[in-house]
N, C-alpha and C positions, 0 to 999 in steps of 0.2 A: 938451269937454276943452280945457284951456288948453295953449298951446304951452310947451314946456320951455325953460328958460334955457340958453343956450349956455355950455359950460364951457371957457373959454379956457385953463385949467390943463391940460386934457387935450391941447390943441393944443401947449402948451409941452412937455409930457412927450413927445409924439410927435417933436417936433423934436430934443429931447435924445437920444432913443433912436436916431433916424436918424443924428445926428452920431456917436454911439457906434459904430454899424455901419460907417460910413465910416472912422473911426479904426481899428477892428479890422482892416478889410481893408488899410489902409495899413501897419499894423504887421506883419501877416502877409506882405505883399509884400516889405517891407524885410527881414524875418527870413529869407525864402526866398532873397532875393538875396544875403544875407550868407554863406550857406553854412555856415561853421563856427560852430556855436552854443556852443562851449566858451569863446569869448572873453567878456570882460566886456560888450562891446556886444551880443553874441548873447544872453547871459543876460538882459540888460536888455530886449531886444526880445521875447524869449519871455515874460518876466514881464508886460510891458505887454500883450502879446497875450492872456494868460490873464486879466488884470484886466479887459480890455475885452470880456469875454463877458457883461456885465450887460445889454446890449440884448435879448438873447434872452429873458431872464426878464421884462424890462420890456415887450416887445411882447405877451407872454402876459398880463401883468397888465392892460395897456391894453385888449386885446381883451375880456377878461372884464369889465372895468369898463364899457366902452361897451355891451356886451350887457346887463349888469345894469341900467344906468341907462336904456337904451332900453326895457326891459320893466317898469321900476319904475312902479307906480301905474296899470297898464293892465289892469284885471280882465278886460276882454273879450278880451285877447290872452294870458292866462295859461293856455294849454293846454299844460302841461308835457310830456305824452307826445308831442305833435306837435313841440314845440320840440326 
């Protein structure tokens, strides 16, 4: 069996999603420290916090992609009930 090519795009997506997680935590920390969320700054931070929930879905996608690509073309390992 030949060795599979490394996908650098997946590494780039991982970095992108990790950066999104850090930004989400920063936004939620600032929103919690602000206290009053009825101000324009509070609404802005809450909306940024909601927008930055994309890494959660991205990590699920990357996990499925890596598992799929890891098992692709390996007939000796395609024991789906055991998987």
